[in-house]
N, C-alpha and C positions, 0 to 999 in steps of 0.2 A: 056654549061659545065653540065655536070653532078653531081648529089649530091654526087656523087661517089671519083669526083676527087677535090669537095672541099674538104673531109673529108681528104685524104691525103694528100692536104695543109697547113689545120690545126698545126700549130708548136706547141708542146709540152712545157708545162707548169710545176713549181713546186712550191708550198705552200709558202710562206712567211711570218711573225707574226711581225711587229712591232708594240713596246712597248715603250709607250710616258710616259711624268712622268705622266698624269693623264686618259692617256687609252691607248686601242691595237686595234689595226687592223690588218686585214689579207686583202693579195695581191694576185696574180694569177701573175705570171713572167715568163716571157719565159727562155726557156734552156737557148738562146748564147743574155741574158743579162747581160750590165757591174752592175758594181755598181751604176755608175750615174743614169743610167736607171731606175733603182731601188729606191735610193736619190730621184731624181725628180719626180717620181708618188707620192713618199709620199708629198713632197714638196706641188703637188699638192694639194694634200687632205687636206691638214692642211691649206690651204690659204697660205701658206709662201713663199714669195720672199727674205728676207733676209737670201740665203740658205748656207751663206759662214762662220756662226759663226756654223754649226750643223752636222754630221754625223751619221754615222750606226755604235754602235758598236755592238762584239760580244764577249764573253769569251771563248776560247779556253787553254787548257791545267794547267785552271788555269788562265790564263794573260790576260787581258783587249786589245782588237786591236780594230782600228780601220778599215770600208770596204772598201778599195780600190775602187775610181772611175773608174780608166781605166782598171779596170781588171775585165771579166767576174766573175760573182756571186761565179757560181762552179767549178772554178778553181781557187779558195782561199783556204785558209786553214779556214772553216768555221766548224760548226757542223751538222753532216750527223742526222738530223731532218728532222720530215714531223709535221706540217710545222717548216722552218729554222727560229727562234728566232734572232731580231735584236733589241739593246736597240737609238729610235731619243733621240742623248743628244746635248748638246751643247759641240763642240769641242774646240772653240779658244772663249774666254772672251775680250766683249768691254773694251778701257780702261777707258771711261765715258759715262756711261749707259743711262745717257739723251739726249748726243747729236746722239751717234750710234744708237743705238734702237728707229728704225723708226716706225715700226709694233707694233700693239697692242697686235700680238700672241705671233710674238716675245718677244717683254717683257712679256707675260705672262709666253712664255717657259721657260725664262733664271730664273724668280721669284719660280716659280714651281721648279725647279731644285738645285736653290742657297738655298734654304727654306730645302727640301730637306737634300740637302748639312749639312747643320749649323746641323737639328734636329738629322743627320746619326754622329754626331760630324767629318766630314768630314774637317768642317772650324770653327777651335776656336773662339767662339765668349764671350765675358765676359757675366756674368748675368744681370746686365742693360740693355747691349743692346738686351740682347734675351729677353726680357720683353719687351722693345719697339719694336722689329722687329716681337712679336707676338701678340702687339698692331695694328702691319700696317696688319696681315696679317687676325686678325680679321675684321679689315676695309675693307675690302676686300672681306671676304666672306661673311658678315653679313651685310654691311652697316652702314648707323648710327645708334649711339646707341637710344635704345628706353629704358626707366627701368621700362616703362608697358611690352612689348611684354620680354626685352632680361631677365629674372627673374635669380636670383641667380640658377647658377646649371647649366647655356645654354652651359659652355664648358666643359662639365666634358666629353665629345667624342672625343674632341678637342686634336692633340697631338700642342702640342707649343716651350714648354722648351727641351732643349735635356736632356736625364736624368744625365748626368753627373752632370746639373744644379740643379737638383732635387735631387739627392744625396747630393750636395755639403752644400745644406739648408733645414734644416726641419724644414720644412710649409707643411700645410697640402694644401690638393689639391685648398681649400675654399681661404684661404690666397692667394693662385699665384691667383689665379681668380682675386681673390680683388684687385691685383696687378695690371694685366693686363686690368679690367675692367676700371679703376681709369685714366689709358694714353689712354684706347678704347673710354672713353667716351669725349678726347681733340680732337679728327678725325674727329668730325660730319664738316661734306658737302664736306668731302673729295671720291672722285670719285674711285671705285675701282682700273681703270687704274694707279691713282695717287701715291692709296694706294702703290701699286706696286709697282712706281717706288722709291717712298720713299725708299721700304724696299730696291730695290737693290743700293741705293745711301748708305745709309748705309753697307749694305755688300760689296760693291765695298773698302771701304776704309781698309776690315781686311787684315790682314797679310796675311792670308792663303784661298783669294779668290782669283781662276781665274788659280790656281797653281799647275802641274800637278810633283806630286813625285816620283823619279825613284833611288832607290840604286845603289849608286857607291863607287869606289874606285880608290884609288892613285898607287896599283898597285894590281898587279893579288890577291894575298891572302886576304886580308880583303877589307870587305865595311863598312865600318867609315862615309859613307858621304851620303848627298844627292843631286843629282841635280834636280831642282826647273825649270820647264819653264811655263811664260806667257807669257802676252802679251805686256810685258816692254820688258824682254831678257831672258836671264839663270843667274840663282844663285845656289853658293853653300852654303848647311846648315851643318850641324854638326847632328849628328846621333837622335843627346836629344833635337835637336831647331830646331824648325822650321819655328820661325817669324822671328827672323834675320838672315840673310844671313852672308855668313864670306868673301864671294866675288860675286862681281857681272859683269854679261855682257850686258852691253845692246846692243839692233838690231843695232842701231847704230856705235857702238863699235868694230862690229862681220865682219869680214872680211869673212871668212871662216869655214865651218862645214863636218866633212869629219869624218867616221871611215871604221875599218879593223877587221875586225872578232869583236871581243869586245871593240876592242879597241877606244877612240873619242875624237876627236882632236877640239879643238875649239880656231882658231886663230883670232888674233884683228885685228882690221884695222891698226890700228899700229904696225908698223914693228919692233919696238925695243923691244916691247914689246915681254914678257913670255908667249910662246905657253902652255896651256892647255890640257894637257895629261888626259884621266881616262878610268878605265876601269868598266865594266859591268857586270853583272852578265851571261845574253844569249844575242845572237848577234838578236836577234825578237827586244830585248830591245834596242839594239840602232839604229834598224829600225824605230820604233817607234820613241822615241826620238829625230830622228831626221826628221822623219814625223812634229812631234808637230812644231819643229822648223822653217820648213820649210813653214809649213800655218801661225804660229805668226808672222815671220818675212814676209811673204807675206801682213799681214793685217797691220802693222808696214808702210810698205811701203805707201801703200793705204793709209791710215789715210793722209802720210802725201802729195800727191800729189793732184792734184784738182780731182775733183771728176767728173764720169763720165755719160754720161745721165739719163741712169740708175740712179744711185746714186741720180742723181740730182732729176730727176724726183719723185722718192720715198722721198725723203727730203722734196722737193715741196710740192708732196701729205700730203705728213707725218705732214708738216704744216698748211696746210691747212684739215685736218682733228684734227690737236689740235686745230685749232682755231676753227673748225667746234664744236669740241666737247666743248670746252670751249663757243663757245657760246650758245650750246647749253648744258651745265653742268650750266652755267651760267642762259639760260632762264629756265631750272630744278628746277635752287635754287631761282632764282628766281618764279616760279610757285612753288618751294615745300616750298618758308617762305608765295608767297600768298596761300596757300593751309593749311598753320601750319597757317597764321594769319586766314583766314578762322573758321579752324575748330578750334580756336584759337575762335572765333567770334561763331561759332557756337555752340562751349560748351559753351562761355558764354552765349548765345540766350537760349540753354538748358537749364543750368541751370539758366537763371531767369525767362525762362516759368517756368521750374519744379519752382520757388522761390513762381511765380505767379500764378502755379496750388497753388501751398503749401497752398498761401496763401488763394487764392478762396477756397480754400477744407477749410482753417481754419476760413475763414470767413462766408464759406457757415454751418459748424458745428456751427461758434459763433453766426449765424441769428438761423439755426436751433436753439440753447440754447437757445438763446433769445426770439424766439417765445416759444419754451416748456417755456423759462422760464412766457415769457408774459401770454400763454397760465395758466401755473401753479399760477400767480399773479393774474389775473384772478379769478379764480377758487378760493383763497384763498382770496381776498378780495371779492366774491358773498358769498363763507364760511363765513370773518367775519363781512361782510354786513345780512346774516340769523345770525349770533352771535350775533351780534349787535340786529338787530329784540328783539333776542330772551333771549337776556341780558338785553333789555330795558324790554319787557314783564316780564323778570325774576323781573328785579327792580320796574316795579310798581306790578308784585304781593307780590313780598317784603314788599314793601311799605305798598299795602293791607294789606299783613299778620302780618305788624309792629304793623298799625293801629288796625287789629283784636286783635295784642298780648294786646295792649295796653289796647285796652278794656276791652278785657278778662283779663286784670293784672288788671284794675278798678273793672272789676264785681268781679275778684277771689280776690282781696284786700274786695271787700266789702261781696261776702259767706262769706270769710274768720271770716270778722269781723263777720257776724251775723250766720257763724256755732261756732267764738268762743263765742258769747254772746248765743248758743242757747246750746252749751258746759255747758255753767256756770249754767245754768237755768238747764240742766238736771242734772249738781253736787249738784247743790240745790234740788233738786225733790229726788234724791239718798238719801244727808243729810237727809233730809226731813222723806223718807222711811224709813231710818234707826233708826229714833227719833223712829216715829209712831211705828215700828218695834217689838222697845225693852219696848212702852212705853203698845204693847198690850200683851207681853211677861209678864211683869209684872202684865197685867189686867188678863191671863192667871191663872196664880202664885193663882194672889188669887181667882177668878173662882174654880182653882183645889181646893185650899182649901177650899172653900165652899161648892164644892160639895163633898167633905171630908167628910165635919160638915154633909151635908145633910143625909149622907148614913150613918153614924153613928147613929144620930138622928132617924134616918130608921131601922135601927137596934135595937135599945134601945124600938124603937115604937110595933116590931113586938115578941120581948122576953116579952113584955108588956100582950100583944094580948094573948100571948102565955098563959103566968101565970093567967090571969082573965081567960079563958076558962076553962083552970085546977080544976080554982077551982071553979068556977060557975056549970058547965059542965062537971063534969068527967069522964060520957058516954056518952059524944058524941063528948068526944076529938077525936077520932078515925074515928067519922062520924060528922064532924061540919055541914054538909048540912041538916040533921034534927036536926035543931038548927032553933027555931021560930023565926020568922024574927022580931017580937019585940022586942025581947029578946038580938038577933043580935044586932038590930040594938040599941036599950037600951046600951046595955054595950060598945059599942065602939062606942058610940055619944061621950064622952069626950076623947077619944082619938082619934076619926075620927079628929075632929077643929084639932089637933096635923100635922094630915099625913096629912090632906086638907092646912094648910100652907107651910106646908113642898114641898108639893103636886106644890102649884105654887109657891113656890119661884126656886122651881129646874126646872119648866117650863121656871119662865121667862131669868135664869140663863141659861137656854138653849139657847132659842131666840133670847137673846141677844148676846150669842157667835155666834150663825151662822150668825146673823144681822152683825155681826162686822168681820166673819171671808167673810164674801159674799160683804160689803163694802170695806176689801183689795183686792180679787179678784180683784173686780172692778177695782178698782184704778191701780191694779199691771197690769191688761189688759191694759188698758188706755197709763200707762209707757211705758209697751213692744212696744204696736202699735208707740207710740213717737218716743221712743227708737229704731225702724226697721227703721222709717224714717231716723232719724237725720245716720243711719249707710247707707242707698243708699244714701243720700245723701252726706256722706265721701267719698265712695266709687267713687261715680260718678266726683267729687272732686278730688279724687287722681287720677286718669285715666288723668285729664290734669294737674296735679301741680304735676306730678313727679320727675322735676327737681328741684322744688322751695324747699326748707328747710322743708314745711306745710306736707310732708310724714310722717318722722315721729313723728312730733308733733300729728298729728291724731291717728298714730297708739296708744300713750302714753295713750291720751284721752277715748280711745277703748278700750284697755287695761283697765284704771281705771273704767268707766262704767261697763267693764265683772267685774272687780274685786270690785265692789260695790252689783249689780248686785248678783254676787255669795256671799252673806254674806244672807242668809233667814233668817225668824227670828224664833228665839226660839219655840215660839206658833205656828206656821204654821209647823215645824219640829213633833211637835206634832202632830196637826193635820196629814202633809203628814205621819206620821206615826201610826195611827188608831189603831194598833193589841192593842201594850201598853194598849192605851186609852181605849180600848173594856175589855181590859181584867182585868184592873183597874175597870171598870162601873159594870163589872156583874160579880167580886167577889164577892162583898156584901150580892147577892142579890141570890133568887134558880132558878132553871130552867124556875119556871112557873111564871108569872105576881102576882099582885093582885090584887082582886077587891071585894068592898068595897059593892055592889049595890045586887051582885050578887052573884053564890056561888064561893066560896074559898078555895084552890086558882084560878085564873080564867085566861083562855088563849086567852081571845080576842086583839086587838093589834087595835093601831088606827098608821095610817103613813100620814101624809102631806108628800106630793112633793113639792116641791117648785125650779124652774128653775132659775139657776144661768149659765152665760156666762164663756166661756172654759176659762182658765187662762194657765200661761204655767208649775203651779205648780201643782203636781202631787197628790192627795190625797186619802188613802183607808179608807174603811167605819169608819162610829164614830157612834156607837148605846151606850143608857143613856136609860135604865129602870131605873122608878120610880114609886113610890108608893102610888097611890089615897089611898084615904077616902071616904067610901059613895060610890056616882055612878060617882065620877070623880075616875078616872083611864087615865094615858099618856104613850108611848111606845113612845120614841124619837130615831129616827134610822136615822143619816147622810149619806151620802152614795155617793160616786162621780160616775160616772157608765163612759164607753169608750164614750156614747153619749155626754157630757159635761154637763150631769140633776143632781143634788144634790137634792137626795128625803131628808126629812125630816118626 
């Protein structure tokens, strides 16, 4: 057979899109296929064996219609689309879902469809029941509740409650989620199929569950009633109440159902009972009502007959599957429990391990701290030992210093005693010097007086000499050098005795004054040296005994010494200011000296030099001019030079 022949024999097809509650599928159908061929294809694709509950629904001119199984697909009044859309839905509902729904896929499809009807408000449900149903839906979708995984807000994108309920109660999404989660946490351990079955068990007790409503009227002009068809029979409702039927006809009590155009007749099994007639809006509605009634009646009668071999096999398989699933669930539950216990044990072990690691870490840290503390203590012990040694050494040194200070204190006391004794001696010496200076001052005053008397006598002698000269040698007054020697000697013999006496007294007086002065200077020098030694000793003691109360005492002592030394004798002040004395001595005499042995006045001068030790007193020159008689003539000049030599 050629390829061209094969191409000619290929059948023509058209595309069909099947929409289930949770998926969409597309198929290619032959032009001659009937509705049953397409339905069987979809059931095989879904793995569905309980096909008597489902059908293919389509919408035509705003009216939902079921695809007929015994007629060709294309011969029916279906939408002219490409692909043609059909909804695979449950057409008939079981009376008891737990007994009749054998396959898990059947149960799942019913669960999804009933859930959608409740959310779309096709089936009325109370708010409390909707929360409970929502918790089972969450259990079927998410499994067991885990607070660590199912954090707040995990149901934000799920539609679980009808909008009517949300509008009825002014609650936030978080509050609804909290209510649903409270029920959801109690369903722990329930498998997905069990949760879906529990959902359907609650839903099948609702008044509007599995009921198909059609508007009808008892006459041709009004549509004031509703006809409901479900698995149990036919019910008549008022237009405003779909919960409680006004009248019901069970399938077991109906003998016949027929229609004639828009009129539908229900004949009860009891012939004496009244026949119920009503009118629908269209003939198609009557056909749909009759189709639903036939299908529900057949299922009703089928439930009450002995199950066919196929149903028995399916039930046996379902029981085996349930038993297997139960065992599997139990095994899974045990495994889950064991896993949870293992996880708890693992968590406990991890917690214990973490605790032990933490304890070990703390122990290591404590060990390190103890080691550091031990090292620190060792260092501190070493430092303390060194400090102890240093303190012992310092104590020994302190003890030595204490002993030395004691010895020094003893020495200081002894030195203080000696110094006080020396100071007392110095004070005594100073007092003696003051007394001596007063005595010398008095002697100087007497000497001054004697000197003044001597000068006055000399003046008188000179005057007497001049008077004698004028009387004896008036022509020689202007030239005394030409006088005869014997004459001069004879004339002046008497006066010379007096002058000689005066000269001798003046000379003696000068020598006594100079000797006393030299003695005073020598004593002053010795006293000054001794005073310097005392000052140096006191200064050395100051440095050692500054903190004692002796510093102020020595200061007062030295001040007293300085004050005592500052009182210079008045007769020494006279020699220190020698200019006035020189003036007083030279004032009565002429500018030249007298000479009785040679020509007069004569200018010869005799100078005697006497070395004197240097003292602290600075003196000026002291000059004493005396007039001698005969061959005796003296000029006394006392002067202290920078070389500390006093010339006389």
